[in-house]
Backbone atoms as SQL, in Angstrom:
CREATE TABLE atoms (id INTEGER PRIMARY KEY, chain TEXT, resi INTEGER, resn TEXT, atom TEXT, x REAL, y REAL, z REAL);
INSERT INTO atoms VALUES
  (1, 'A', 1, 'MET', 'N', 29.544, -11.397, 45.314),
  (2, 'A', 1, 'MET', 'CA', 29.218, -10.067, 45.781),
  (3, 'A', 1, 'MET', 'C', 30.176, -9.084, 45.097),
  (4, 'A', 2, 'PRO', 'N', 29.655, -7.987, 44.524),
  (5, 'A', 2, 'PRO', 'CA', 30.528, -7.030, 43.821),
  (6, 'A', 2, 'PRO', 'C', 31.422, -6.278, 44.800),
  (7, 'A', 3, 'VAL', 'N', 32.616, -5.952, 44.342),
  (8, 'A', 3, 'VAL', 'CA', 33.555, -5.172, 45.141),
  (9, 'A', 3, 'VAL', 'C', 33.270, -3.696, 44.894),
  (10, 'A', 4, 'MET', 'N', 33.113, -2.949, 45.983),
  (11, 'A', 4, 'MET', 'CA', 32.827, -1.513, 45.843),
  (12, 'A', 4, 'MET', 'C', 34.130, -0.738, 45.940),
  (13, 'A', 5, 'ALA', 'N', 34.307, 0.187, 45.054),
  (14, 'A', 5, 'ALA', 'CA', 35.509, 1.025, 45.072),
  (15, 'A', 5, 'ALA', 'C', 35.362, 2.094, 46.149),
  (16, 'A', 6, 'MET', 'N', 36.432, 2.289, 46.899),
  (17, 'A', 6, 'MET', 'CA', 36.433, 3.342, 47.914),
  (18, 'A', 6, 'MET', 'C', 36.726, 4.681, 47.233),
  (19, 'A', 7, 'PRO', 'N', 36.026, 5.733, 47.621),
  (20, 'A', 7, 'PRO', 'CA', 36.302, 7.039, 47.005),
  (21, 'A', 7, 'PRO', 'C', 37.704, 7.519, 47.367),
  (22, 'A', 8, 'MET', 'N', 38.289, 8.279, 46.467),
  (23, 'A', 8, 'MET', 'CA', 39.610, 8.859, 46.708),
  (24, 'A', 8, 'MET', 'C', 39.497, 9.909, 47.811),
  (25, 'A', 9, 'ALA', 'N', 40.485, 9.944, 48.687),
  (26, 'A', 9, 'ALA', 'CA', 40.506, 10.967, 49.737),
  (27, 'A', 9, 'ALA', 'C', 40.731, 12.325, 49.090),
  (28, 'A', 10, 'THR', 'N', 39.997, 13.303, 49.547),
  (29, 'A', 10, 'THR', 'CA', 40.127, 14.657, 49.027),
  (30, 'A', 10, 'THR', 'C', 40.984, 15.472, 49.975),
  (31, 'A', 11, 'ARG', 'N', 41.930, 16.170, 49.422),
  (32, 'A', 11, 'ARG', 'CA', 42.791, 17.025, 50.240),
  (33, 'A', 11, 'ARG', 'C', 42.035, 18.301, 50.564),
  (34, 'A', 12, 'ALA', 'N', 41.859, 18.571, 51.845),
  (35, 'A', 12, 'ALA', 'CA', 41.141, 19.755, 52.302),
  (36, 'A', 12, 'ALA', 'C', 42.127, 20.662, 53.016),
  (37, 'A', 13, 'GLU', 'N', 42.891, 21.404, 52.265),
  (38, 'A', 13, 'GLU', 'CA', 43.913, 22.255, 52.862),
  (39, 'A', 13, 'GLU', 'C', 43.277, 23.421, 53.617),
  (40, 'A', 14, 'LEU', 'N', 43.761, 23.641, 54.840),
  (41, 'A', 14, 'LEU', 'CA', 43.264, 24.754, 55.627),
  (42, 'A', 14, 'LEU', 'C', 43.715, 26.060, 55.001),
  (43, 'A', 15, 'GLY', 'N', 42.851, 27.031, 55.021),
  (44, 'A', 15, 'GLY', 'CA', 43.202, 28.306, 54.421),
  (45, 'A', 15, 'GLY', 'C', 42.797, 29.477, 55.282),
  (46, 'A', 16, 'LYS', 'N', 43.086, 30.653, 54.814),
  (47, 'A', 16, 'LYS', 'CA', 42.740, 31.884, 55.508),
  (48, 'A', 16, 'LYS', 'C', 41.219, 32.046, 55.519),
  (49, 'A', 17, 'PRO', 'N', 40.683, 32.764, 56.499),
  (50, 'A', 17, 'PRO', 'CA', 39.232, 32.948, 56.538),
  (51, 'A', 17, 'PRO', 'C', 38.754, 33.753, 55.342),
  (52, 'A', 18, 'MET', 'N', 37.505, 33.578, 55.010),
  (53, 'A', 18, 'MET', 'CA', 36.938, 34.294, 53.868),
  (54, 'A', 18, 'MET', 'C', 36.758, 35.783, 54.171),
  (55, 'A', 19, 'GLY', 'N', 36.540, 36.116, 55.422),
  (56, 'A', 19, 'GLY', 'CA', 36.363, 37.505, 55.819),
  (57, 'A', 19, 'GLY', 'C', 37.368, 37.863, 56.884),
  (58, 'A', 20, 'PRO', 'N', 37.186, 39.028, 57.486),
  (59, 'A', 20, 'PRO', 'CA', 38.127, 39.441, 58.528),
  (60, 'A', 20, 'PRO', 'C', 37.996, 38.563, 59.773),
  (61, 'A', 21, 'ASN', 'N', 39.083, 38.454, 60.509),
  (62, 'A', 21, 'ASN', 'CA', 39.076, 37.729, 61.775),
  (63, 'A', 21, 'ASN', 'C', 38.176, 38.499, 62.740),
  (64, 'A', 22, 'PRO', 'N', 37.207, 37.817, 63.409),
  (65, 'A', 22, 'PRO', 'CA', 36.370, 38.550, 64.359),
  (66, 'A', 22, 'PRO', 'C', 37.232, 39.227, 65.426),
  (67, 'A', 23, 'ALA', 'N', 36.875, 40.443, 65.795),
  (68, 'A', 23, 'ALA', 'CA', 37.651, 41.193, 66.775),
  (69, 'A', 23, 'ALA', 'C', 37.599, 40.547, 68.150),
  (70, 'A', 24, 'HIS', 'N', 36.443, 39.972, 68.507),
  (71, 'A', 24, 'HIS', 'CA', 36.320, 39.308, 69.804),
  (72, 'A', 24, 'HIS', 'C', 35.059, 38.447, 69.835),
  (73, 'A', 25, 'PHE', 'N', 35.044, 37.497, 70.760),
  (74, 'A', 25, 'PHE', 'CA', 33.803, 36.796, 71.092),
  (75, 'A', 25, 'PHE', 'C', 33.837, 36.417, 72.556),
  (76, 'A', 26, 'ARG', 'N', 32.642, 36.289, 73.131),
  (77, 'A', 26, 'ARG', 'CA', 32.515, 36.066, 74.573),
  (78, 'A', 26, 'ARG', 'C', 31.741, 34.796, 74.864),
  (79, 'A', 27, 'PHE', 'N', 32.066, 34.214, 76.021),
  (80, 'A', 27, 'PHE', 'CA', 31.294, 33.107, 76.557),
  (81, 'A', 27, 'PHE', 'C', 31.556, 33.060, 78.053),
  (82, 'A', 28, 'SER', 'N', 30.792, 32.260, 78.768),
  (83, 'A', 28, 'SER', 'CA', 30.989, 32.181, 80.212),
  (84, 'A', 28, 'SER', 'C', 31.274, 30.749, 80.615),
  (85, 'A', 29, 'LEU', 'N', 31.937, 30.643, 81.751),
  (86, 'A', 29, 'LEU', 'CA', 32.248, 29.350, 82.350),
  (87, 'A', 29, 'LEU', 'C', 32.044, 29.535, 83.846),
  (88, 'A', 30, 'GLY', 'N', 30.914, 29.033, 84.350),
  (89, 'A', 30, 'GLY', 'CA', 30.576, 29.295, 85.744),
  (90, 'A', 30, 'GLY', 'C', 30.417, 30.786, 85.956),
  (91, 'A', 31, 'GLU', 'N', 31.111, 31.333, 86.944),
  (92, 'A', 31, 'GLU', 'CA', 31.050, 32.770, 87.254),
  (93, 'A', 31, 'GLU', 'C', 31.942, 33.610, 86.339),
  (94, 'A', 32, 'ALA', 'N', 32.812, 32.979, 85.628),
  (95, 'A', 32, 'ALA', 'CA', 33.789, 33.716, 84.812),
  (96, 'A', 32, 'ALA', 'C', 33.200, 34.119, 83.467),
  (97, 'A', 33, 'LYS', 'N', 33.428, 35.380, 83.106),
  (98, 'A', 33, 'LYS', 'CA', 33.109, 35.857, 81.761),
  (99, 'A', 33, 'LYS', 'C', 34.428, 35.842, 80.993),
  (100, 'A', 34, 'LEU', 'N', 34.467, 35.126, 79.886),
  (101, 'A', 34, 'LEU', 'CA', 35.692, 34.970, 79.099),
  (102, 'A', 34, 'LEU', 'C', 35.517, 35.656, 77.753),
  (103, 'A', 35, 'THR', 'N', 36.534, 36.404, 77.362),
  (104, 'A', 35, 'THR', 'CA', 36.529, 37.083, 76.070),
  (105, 'A', 35, 'THR', 'C', 37.801, 36.713, 75.327),
  (106, 'A', 36, 'ILE', 'N', 37.634, 36.223, 74.122),
  (107, 'A', 36, 'ILE', 'CA', 38.769, 35.954, 73.243),
  (108, 'A', 36, 'ILE', 'C', 38.894, 37.153, 72.308),
  (109, 'A', 37, 'LEU', 'N', 40.092, 37.730, 72.277),
  (110, 'A', 37, 'LEU', 'CA', 40.336, 38.927, 71.466),
  (111, 'A', 37, 'LEU', 'C', 41.397, 38.651, 70.411),
  (112, 'A', 38, 'SER', 'N', 41.155, 39.142, 69.232),
  (113, 'A', 38, 'SER', 'CA', 42.136, 39.008, 68.153),
  (114, 'A', 38, 'SER', 'C', 43.229, 40.049, 68.291),
  (115, 'A', 39, 'ASP', 'N', 44.454, 39.618, 68.038),
  (116, 'A', 39, 'ASP', 'CA', 45.576, 40.548, 67.898),
  (117, 'A', 39, 'ASP', 'C', 45.997, 40.607, 66.427),
  (118, 'A', 40, 'GLY', 'N', 45.240, 39.944, 65.558),
  (119, 'A', 40, 'GLY', 'CA', 45.552, 39.906, 64.133),
  (120, 'A', 40, 'GLY', 'C', 45.954, 38.507, 63.708),
  (121, 'A', 41, 'PHE', 'N', 46.798, 38.433, 62.708),
  (122, 'A', 41, 'PHE', 'CA', 47.254, 37.139, 62.202),
  (123, 'A', 41, 'PHE', 'C', 48.675, 37.289, 61.698),
  (124, 'A', 42, 'PHE', 'N', 49.297, 36.162, 61.412),
  (125, 'A', 42, 'PHE', 'CA', 50.614, 36.213, 60.797),
  (126, 'A', 42, 'PHE', 'C', 50.797, 35.008, 59.886),
  (127, 'A', 43, 'SER', 'N', 51.670, 35.188, 58.949),
  (128, 'A', 43, 'SER', 'CA', 52.017, 34.140, 58.002),
  (129, 'A', 43, 'SER', 'C', 53.535, 34.136, 57.875),
  (130, 'A', 44, 'LEU', 'N', 54.125, 32.980, 58.148),
  (131, 'A', 44, 'LEU', 'CA', 55.578, 32.846, 58.089),
  (132, 'A', 44, 'LEU', 'C', 55.946, 31.593, 57.308),
  (133, 'A', 45, 'PRO', 'N', 57.131, 31.551, 56.720),
  (134, 'A', 45, 'PRO', 'CA', 57.560, 30.347, 56.005),
  (135, 'A', 45, 'PRO', 'C', 57.654, 29.143, 56.948),
  (136, 'A', 46, 'THR', 'N', 57.324, 27.971, 56.455),
  (137, 'A', 46, 'THR', 'CA', 57.406, 26.760, 57.270),
  (138, 'A', 46, 'THR', 'C', 58.845, 26.307, 57.480),
  (139, 'A', 47, 'SER', 'N', 59.792, 26.965, 56.857),
  (140, 'A', 47, 'SER', 'CA', 61.198, 26.582, 57.033),
  (141, 'A', 47, 'SER', 'C', 61.654, 26.769, 58.481),
  (142, 'A', 48, 'GLY', 'N', 60.922, 27.560, 59.272),
  (143, 'A', 48, 'GLY', 'CA', 61.277, 27.762, 60.664),
  (144, 'A', 48, 'GLY', 'C', 60.635, 26.753, 61.610),
  (145, 'A', 49, 'LEU', 'N', 59.875, 25.801, 61.078),
  (146, 'A', 49, 'LEU', 'CA', 59.228, 24.792, 61.912),
  (147, 'A', 49, 'LEU', 'C', 60.118, 23.569, 62.078),
  (148, 'A', 50, 'GLY', 'N', 60.088, 22.977, 63.243),
  (149, 'A', 50, 'GLY', 'CA', 60.802, 21.720, 63.473),
  (150, 'A', 50, 'GLY', 'C', 62.278, 21.798, 63.139),
  (151, 'A', 51, 'VAL', 'N', 62.958, 22.843, 63.577),
  (152, 'A', 51, 'VAL', 'CA', 64.352, 23.044, 63.189),
  (153, 'A', 51, 'VAL', 'C', 65.273, 21.931, 63.682),
  (154, 'A', 52, 'ASN', 'N', 64.863, 21.172, 64.696),
  (155, 'A', 52, 'ASN', 'CA', 65.674, 20.054, 65.188),
  (156, 'A', 52, 'ASN', 'C', 65.210, 18.715, 64.631),
  (157, 'A', 53, 'ALA', 'N', 64.278, 18.752, 63.712),
  (158, 'A', 53, 'ALA', 'CA', 63.735, 17.515, 63.137),
  (159, 'A', 53, 'ALA', 'C', 64.214, 17.358, 61.696),
  (160, 'A', 54, 'ASP', 'N', 64.120, 16.161, 61.207),
  (161, 'A', 54, 'ASP', 'CA', 64.444, 15.874, 59.811),
  (162, 'A', 54, 'ASP', 'C', 63.461, 16.664, 58.933),
  (163, 'A', 55, 'PRO', 'N', 63.952, 17.488, 58.006),
  (164, 'A', 55, 'PRO', 'CA', 63.062, 18.286, 57.163),
  (165, 'A', 55, 'PRO', 'C', 62.009, 17.446, 56.421),
  (166, 'A', 56, 'ALA', 'N', 62.350, 16.233, 56.034),
  (167, 'A', 56, 'ALA', 'CA', 61.381, 15.368, 55.360),
  (168, 'A', 56, 'ALA', 'C', 60.240, 14.992, 56.311),
  (169, 'A', 57, 'GLU', 'N', 60.566, 14.792, 57.595),
  (170, 'A', 57, 'GLU', 'CA', 59.530, 14.480, 58.579),
  (171, 'A', 57, 'GLU', 'C', 58.607, 15.679, 58.806),
  (172, 'A', 58, 'VAL', 'N', 59.186, 16.871, 58.820),
  (173, 'A', 58, 'VAL', 'CA', 58.379, 18.075, 58.987),
  (174, 'A', 58, 'VAL', 'C', 57.415, 18.207, 57.809),
  (175, 'A', 59, 'GLN', 'N', 57.920, 18.043, 56.607),
  (176, 'A', 59, 'GLN', 'CA', 57.064, 18.144, 55.429),
  (177, 'A', 59, 'GLN', 'C', 55.983, 17.064, 55.431),
  (178, 'A', 60, 'ALA', 'N', 56.332, 15.849, 55.845),
  (179, 'A', 60, 'ALA', 'CA', 55.351, 14.763, 55.919),
  (180, 'A', 60, 'ALA', 'C', 54.266, 15.098, 56.941),
  (181, 'A', 61, 'PHE', 'N', 54.658, 15.676, 58.086),
  (182, 'A', 61, 'PHE', 'CA', 53.687, 16.066, 59.105),
  (183, 'A', 61, 'PHE', 'C', 52.716, 17.108, 58.548),
  (184, 'A', 62, 'LEU', 'N', 53.248, 18.139, 57.885),
  (185, 'A', 62, 'LEU', 'CA', 52.399, 19.184, 57.310),
  (186, 'A', 62, 'LEU', 'C', 51.433, 18.593, 56.296),
  (187, 'A', 63, 'GLU', 'N', 51.939, 17.733, 55.434),
  (188, 'A', 63, 'GLU', 'CA', 51.106, 17.080, 54.417),
  (189, 'A', 63, 'GLU', 'C', 50.010, 16.240, 55.072),
  (190, 'A', 64, 'GLN', 'N', 50.376, 15.463, 56.074),
  (191, 'A', 64, 'GLN', 'CA', 49.425, 14.579, 56.765),
  (192, 'A', 64, 'GLN', 'C', 48.300, 15.373, 57.416),
  (193, 'A', 65, 'HIS', 'N', 48.594, 16.594, 57.856),
  (194, 'A', 65, 'HIS', 'CA', 47.601, 17.415, 58.537),
  (195, 'A', 65, 'HIS', 'C', 47.007, 18.498, 57.626),
  (196, 'A', 66, 'PHE', 'N', 47.161, 18.327, 56.319),
  (197, 'A', 66, 'PHE', 'CA', 46.558, 19.203, 55.315),
  (198, 'A', 66, 'PHE', 'C', 46.992, 20.658, 55.468),
  (199, 'A', 67, 'LEU', 'N', 48.256, 20.849, 55.837),
  (200, 'A', 67, 'LEU', 'CA', 48.813, 22.184, 55.987),
  (201, 'A', 67, 'LEU', 'C', 49.743, 22.497, 54.835),
  (202, 'A', 68, 'SER', 'N', 49.865, 23.754, 54.518),
  (203, 'A', 68, 'SER', 'CA', 50.741, 24.175, 53.428),
  (204, 'A', 68, 'SER', 'C', 52.180, 23.771, 53.737),
  (205, 'A', 69, 'PRO', 'N', 52.888, 23.220, 52.765),
  (206, 'A', 69, 'PRO', 'CA', 54.291, 22.868, 52.992),
  (207, 'A', 69, 'PRO', 'C', 55.218, 24.080, 52.960),
  (208, 'A', 70, 'THR', 'N', 54.726, 25.237, 52.570),
  (209, 'A', 70, 'THR', 'CA', 55.590, 26.402, 52.427),
  (210, 'A', 70, 'THR', 'C', 55.218, 27.578, 53.323),
  (211, 'A', 71, 'GLU', 'N', 53.935, 27.717, 53.686),
  (212, 'A', 71, 'GLU', 'CA', 53.492, 28.895, 54.420),
  (213, 'A', 71, 'GLU', 'C', 52.664, 28.490, 55.641),
  (214, 'A', 72, 'GLY', 'N', 53.077, 28.961, 56.822),
  (215, 'A', 72, 'GLY', 'CA', 52.305, 28.739, 58.034),
  (216, 'A', 72, 'GLY', 'C', 51.440, 29.952, 58.310),
  (217, 'A', 73, 'TYR', 'N', 50.175, 29.732, 58.619),
  (218, 'A', 73, 'TYR', 'CA', 49.230, 30.821, 58.846),
  (219, 'A', 73, 'TYR', 'C', 48.587, 30.632, 60.210),
  (220, 'A', 74, 'SER', 'N', 48.568, 31.667, 61.040),
  (221, 'A', 74, 'SER', 'CA', 47.973, 31.570, 62.371),
  (222, 'A', 74, 'SER', 'C', 47.315, 32.879, 62.772),
  (223, 'A', 75, 'HIS', 'N', 46.204, 32.741, 63.480),
  (224, 'A', 75, 'HIS', 'CA', 45.599, 33.890, 64.152),
  (225, 'A', 75, 'HIS', 'C', 46.287, 34.039, 65.496),
  (226, 'A', 76, 'THR', 'N', 46.395, 35.250, 65.984),
  (227, 'A', 76, 'THR', 'CA', 46.910, 35.461, 67.330),
  (228, 'A', 76, 'THR', 'C', 45.754, 35.969, 68.180),
  (229, 'A', 77, 'ASN', 'N', 45.299, 35.116, 69.086),
  (230, 'A', 77, 'ASN', 'CA', 44.164, 35.426, 69.938),
  (231, 'A', 77, 'ASN', 'C', 44.589, 35.399, 71.395),
  (232, 'A', 78, 'HIS', 'N', 43.947, 36.224, 72.200),
  (233, 'A', 78, 'HIS', 'CA', 44.297, 36.373, 73.602),
  (234, 'A', 78, 'HIS', 'C', 43.037, 36.332, 74.451),
  (235, 'A', 79, 'LEU', 'N', 43.204, 35.985, 75.720),
  (236, 'A', 79, 'LEU', 'CA', 42.085, 35.743, 76.614),
  (237, 'A', 79, 'LEU', 'C', 42.002, 36.805, 77.699),
  (238, 'A', 80, 'VAL', 'N', 40.782, 37.303, 77.939),
  (239, 'A', 80, 'VAL', 'CA', 40.493, 38.152, 79.087),
  (240, 'A', 80, 'VAL', 'C', 39.529, 37.378, 79.974),
  (241, 'A', 81, 'ILE', 'N', 39.873, 37.274, 81.260),
  (242, 'A', 81, 'ILE', 'CA', 39.041, 36.583, 82.244),
  (243, 'A', 81, 'ILE', 'C', 38.488, 37.631, 83.200),
  (244, 'A', 82, 'GLU', 'N', 37.169, 37.657, 83.360),
  (245, 'A', 82, 'GLU', 'CA', 36.530, 38.586, 84.290),
  (246, 'A', 82, 'GLU', 'C', 35.714, 37.785, 85.292),
  (247, 'A', 83, 'ILE', 'N', 36.054, 37.952, 86.571),
  (248, 'A', 83, 'ILE', 'CA', 35.303, 37.332, 87.660),
  (249, 'A', 83, 'ILE', 'C', 35.062, 38.432, 88.694),
  (250, 'A', 84, 'GLY', 'N', 33.824, 38.830, 88.847),
  (251, 'A', 84, 'GLY', 'CA', 33.522, 39.949, 89.743),
  (252, 'A', 84, 'GLY', 'C', 34.217, 41.203, 89.256),
  (253, 'A', 85, 'ASP', 'N', 34.967, 41.861, 90.145),
  (254, 'A', 85, 'ASP', 'CA', 35.699, 43.081, 89.774),
  (255, 'A', 85, 'ASP', 'C', 37.074, 42.784, 89.194),
  (256, 'A', 86, 'ALA', 'N', 37.517, 41.529, 89.250),
  (257, 'A', 86, 'ALA', 'CA', 38.850, 41.169, 88.758),
  (258, 'A', 86, 'ALA', 'C', 38.824, 40.986, 87.243),
  (259, 'A', 87, 'VAL', 'N', 39.791, 41.600, 86.570),
  (260, 'A', 87, 'VAL', 'CA', 39.947, 41.473, 85.115),
  (261, 'A', 87, 'VAL', 'C', 41.399, 41.116, 84.840),
  (262, 'A', 88, 'VAL', 'N', 41.613, 39.983, 84.150),
  (263, 'A', 88, 'VAL', 'CA', 42.969, 39.517, 83.866),
  (264, 'A', 88, 'VAL', 'C', 43.122, 39.322, 82.359),
  (265, 'A', 89, 'LEU', 'N', 44.137, 39.949, 81.788),
  (266, 'A', 89, 'LEU', 'CA', 44.496, 39.731, 80.389),
  (267, 'A', 89, 'LEU', 'C', 45.606, 38.691, 80.355),
  (268, 'A', 90, 'VAL', 'N', 45.360, 37.598, 79.653),
  (269, 'A', 90, 'VAL', 'CA', 46.365, 36.539, 79.526),
  (270, 'A', 90, 'VAL', 'C', 47.095, 36.776, 78.208),
  (271, 'A', 91, 'ASP', 'N', 48.336, 37.217, 78.278),
  (272, 'A', 91, 'ASP', 'CA', 49.202, 37.522, 77.134),
  (273, 'A', 91, 'ASP', 'C', 48.897, 38.930, 76.627),
  (274, 'A', 92, 'VAL', 'N', 49.916, 39.722, 76.503),
  (275, 'A', 92, 'VAL', 'CA', 49.749, 41.133, 76.137),
  (276, 'A', 92, 'VAL', 'C', 49.820, 41.393, 74.634),
  (277, 'A', 93, 'GLY', 'N', 49.891, 40.359, 73.829),
  (278, 'A', 93, 'GLY', 'CA', 49.913, 40.553, 72.390),
  (279, 'A', 93, 'GLY', 'C', 51.276, 40.967, 71.873),
  (280, 'A', 94, 'SER', 'N', 51.312, 41.335, 70.611),
  (281, 'A', 94, 'SER', 'CA', 52.599, 41.616, 69.975),
  (282, 'A', 94, 'SER', 'C', 52.844, 43.103, 69.740),
  (283, 'A', 95, 'GLY', 'N', 51.867, 43.938, 70.005),
  (284, 'A', 95, 'GLY', 'CA', 52.081, 45.365, 69.770),
  (285, 'A', 95, 'GLY', 'C', 52.434, 45.637, 68.316),
  (286, 'A', 96, 'ASP', 'N', 53.194, 46.680, 68.075),
  (287, 'A', 96, 'ASP', 'CA', 53.547, 47.043, 66.699),
  (288, 'A', 96, 'ASP', 'C', 54.951, 46.574, 66.325),
  (289, 'A', 97, 'ARG', 'N', 55.493, 45.597, 67.069),
  (290, 'A', 97, 'ARG', 'CA', 56.874, 45.174, 66.837),
  (291, 'A', 97, 'ARG', 'C', 56.997, 43.830, 66.140),
  (292, 'A', 98, 'PHE', 'N', 55.909, 43.221, 65.741),
  (293, 'A', 98, 'PHE', 'CA', 55.989, 41.873, 65.180),
  (294, 'A', 98, 'PHE', 'C', 55.816, 41.911, 63.667),
  (295, 'A', 99, 'LEU', 'N', 54.600, 41.916, 63.210),
  (296, 'A', 99, 'LEU', 'CA', 54.297, 41.979, 61.779),
  (297, 'A', 99, 'LEU', 'C', 53.173, 42.985, 61.563),
  (298, 'A', 100, 'PRO', 'N', 53.070, 43.570, 60.372),
  (299, 'A', 100, 'PRO', 'CA', 52.026, 44.574, 60.147),
  (300, 'A', 100, 'PRO', 'C', 50.600, 44.006, 60.221),
  (301, 'A', 101, 'THR', 'N', 50.445, 42.685, 60.177),
  (302, 'A', 101, 'THR', 'CA', 49.118, 42.075, 60.259),
  (303, 'A', 101, 'THR', 'C', 48.716, 41.731, 61.686),
  (304, 'A', 102, 'ALA', 'N', 49.581, 42.027, 62.655),
  (305, 'A', 102, 'ALA', 'CA', 49.293, 41.790, 64.075),
  (306, 'A', 102, 'ALA', 'C', 49.309, 43.137, 64.798),
  (307, 'A', 103, 'GLY', 'N', 49.165, 43.105, 66.120),
  (308, 'A', 103, 'GLY', 'CA', 49.179, 44.336, 66.894),
  (309, 'A', 103, 'GLY', 'C', 47.820, 44.994, 67.003),
  (310, 'A', 104, 'GLU', 'N', 46.745, 44.231, 66.874),
  (311, 'A', 104, 'GLU', 'CA', 45.388, 44.772, 66.915),
  (312, 'A', 104, 'GLU', 'C', 44.741, 44.657, 68.291),
  (313, 'A', 105, 'LEU', 'N', 45.461, 44.117, 69.283),
  (314, 'A', 105, 'LEU', 'CA', 44.857, 43.806, 70.573),
  (315, 'A', 105, 'LEU', 'C', 44.288, 45.040, 71.278),
  (316, 'A', 106, 'MET', 'N', 45.027, 46.123, 71.372),
  (317, 'A', 106, 'MET', 'CA', 44.548, 47.290, 72.119),
  (318, 'A', 106, 'MET', 'C', 43.254, 47.844, 71.518),
  (319, 'A', 107, 'GLY', 'N', 43.192, 47.961, 70.221),
  (320, 'A', 107, 'GLY', 'CA', 41.961, 48.436, 69.574),
  (321, 'A', 107, 'GLY', 'C', 40.803, 47.479, 69.786),
  (322, 'A', 108, 'ASN', 'N', 41.071, 46.177, 69.747),
  (323, 'A', 108, 'ASN', 'CA', 40.015, 45.200, 69.932),
  (324, 'A', 108, 'ASN', 'C', 39.571, 45.116, 71.388),
  (325, 'A', 109, 'LEU', 'N', 40.470, 45.373, 72.338),
  (326, 'A', 109, 'LEU', 'CA', 40.068, 45.494, 73.741),
  (327, 'A', 109, 'LEU', 'C', 39.071, 46.647, 73.886),
  (328, 'A', 110, 'SER', 'N', 39.389, 47.775, 73.280),
  (329, 'A', 110, 'SER', 'CA', 38.508, 48.945, 73.340),
  (330, 'A', 110, 'SER', 'C', 37.157, 48.646, 72.685),
  (331, 'A', 111, 'ASP', 'N', 37.191, 48.031, 71.510),
  (332, 'A', 111, 'ASP', 'CA', 35.945, 47.684, 70.802),
  (333, 'A', 111, 'ASP', 'C', 35.078, 46.728, 71.628),
  (334, 'A', 112, 'ALA', 'N', 35.707, 45.883, 72.439),
  (335, 'A', 112, 'ALA', 'CA', 34.969, 44.933, 73.269),
  (336, 'A', 112, 'ALA', 'C', 34.512, 45.572, 74.579),
  (337, 'A', 113, 'GLY', 'N', 34.858, 46.848, 74.806),
  (338, 'A', 113, 'GLY', 'CA', 34.450, 47.530, 76.016),
  (339, 'A', 113, 'GLY', 'C', 35.274, 47.174, 77.240),
  (340, 'A', 114, 'ILE', 'N', 36.470, 46.686, 77.008),
  (341, 'A', 114, 'ILE', 'CA', 37.355, 46.305, 78.115),
  (342, 'A', 114, 'ILE', 'C', 38.440, 47.355, 78.272);
């Protein structure tokens, strides 16, 4: 019986979205109306990750999970829960004190009609 060669694993590195981060999206869970709102995004060096861990282990973890070894990229999203007349914002966002690519929460709350 012929031996079949296994295909080489392809590295699929996660990257930034092709377009802008959606300002918000909604869904429901039982009686609750849930809205996820963008506060923007941020990108920071990975040198600040795992500061109490062996740097080689941190790099191996990033590599294993197809993440950049040098740049960490994250969206900052926040949750609004509406049940009846009650409206709760979970996390107030970063405002204008974090990075210029974040601090979009108040405008996105308004755009979502909240």
